[in-house]
N, C-alpha and C positions, 0 to 999 in steps of 0.2 A: 313786130314779129315776136312770137312766143318761142322760147327756147327751154329745153330741159337742161338744167345745169346741176352739177354736184356742188352742194354747199360744203363749206369748210368752217373751221373755228372762227374765222373772221366774219362769217355770216350768222353767228350764233344769236346775236341780238335781234336780227330780222326774223330768224326762225322762231325765237321765243315769243316775239310780238305776234307773229302769225298764229302760233300754237294757242296763245291766249285768246285770240279772236275766234279761232275755229272751235276750241273746247274750253269755254270760260270756267267751267266747273271741274275740269278734268286735267289739270296741269301737273306734269312731273316737275320736281324741283329743279331750279337753275343749276345747282351743283351736279345733279344727276345728268342733265343734258350736257353740261360742260365735259364731264367725264366721258360720256358717250361720244361726243364730237372729237375728243382726243384719241379715242380708240380706233385703230386702223380697221377693225372689223365692222364699224358703223359706216353706213352709206346713207346720206341724206340728199335726195334729189328734189328739185323744185321746178315748177313751170313759172317762168318769169317773163315779164314784159316791161320794158323800160325800168328795170331794177325793182319792180314790184312783184312780190311772191303772190301768185294767184292760187297755187296749190302746192303741197309737198307730201313726200313720203319718206319715212325713215325706216331703215331695215338694219338688222344685225346678221352678219354672215358667220354662221357657226361652223364653217368648213374646218375639218380636222378635229373637231370636238364632237358636236352633235350632228354635224352634216345636214343642216337645214338652214333656210333663210327665215328669220323671224321678222314679220312686219310689226314694227313698234307703233307707228302712227301713220295715218294718211288723212289729209284734210284739205278742204277747199274753202277759200274765203267766201263768206256769204254772198258777196256781190258777184261771184263768178261760179256759183253752183249751177248744176243741171247743164253743164257744157261738156261732160264726159272726161273731165280732168282726172278723176280717180281711176277711170279705166285706162287712160293714156299712161299714167304713172305706173299702174300695176303692170301693164304690158311691158313698159320700159324696164322695170325691175326684173321681170321674168326673163326678158331677152338678155339683159346684162349678166344676170347670174347664171344662166345656161352657158354663157361663154366661159364661165369659171367652173363649169361642170357641176353646178349645184342644181338639183332636181326636186327638192322637197321644200315647200313653202308653208309657213304656219302663221296664223294671226288670230285675233279674237275681236269681237265687238259686243256692244251691249245688246241685250235682248230687244230693246226698243229701237235700235238703229237699223231700221228696215232698209235704208239706202245702202249702207255698207254691207249688209247681208246680201243684197242684190249684186253688188260688185263682186263679192267673193263667189257667189253662185254663178255669175256670168262667166267666170274663169274656170269653173269646174271644181272649186273648193267644196269639200264636204265637212259637215259638222262632225267632229270626233268626240266632243264632250260639251256638256253644259254644266257650268260651275255656279251654283247659287251664291249670292252675296259676294261675288268676285269684285265688283265695282262698289265704290262708295260715292256719296254726293251726287245723286241718290244711290242707295244700295240697290244693286241690280245684278241679275244673272248675266254671265258671259257665255256667248256662243264661241267655242274654240273650233277653228277651221284648219284643215290641212289639204294640201294639193301636192300630188306627185306627178311630175312630167317625165 
């Protein structure tokens, strides 16, 4: 049975392992993720089955400061892709954050990441900006998205 669970600092190693598999060229440093996991505004959710992370999403809740939810990463293990996990996690985050009276969601993806663009668009996100050379390894344009519910 698959469950959506909130990950905590004790899950950091499993999360980093997953992140490295999902995005081998695009990793944020361990120190940065450690700091994020220690921050109460960071929420990391995962679809797990038998303690195996199949997909995860990490968000930052800017409530009281910028008043939006920032999607930091969302990824699915290559063995479990094309099963709708990104959509399931995105809907879960929206539902959870609406309970906290948060109605604006933002995120970005690479110009070449057509699958993530489709996920954003399926939820009604709109491109608000395109930033050239935002990503490196390889250098690529970012599509910045926003959704207000």
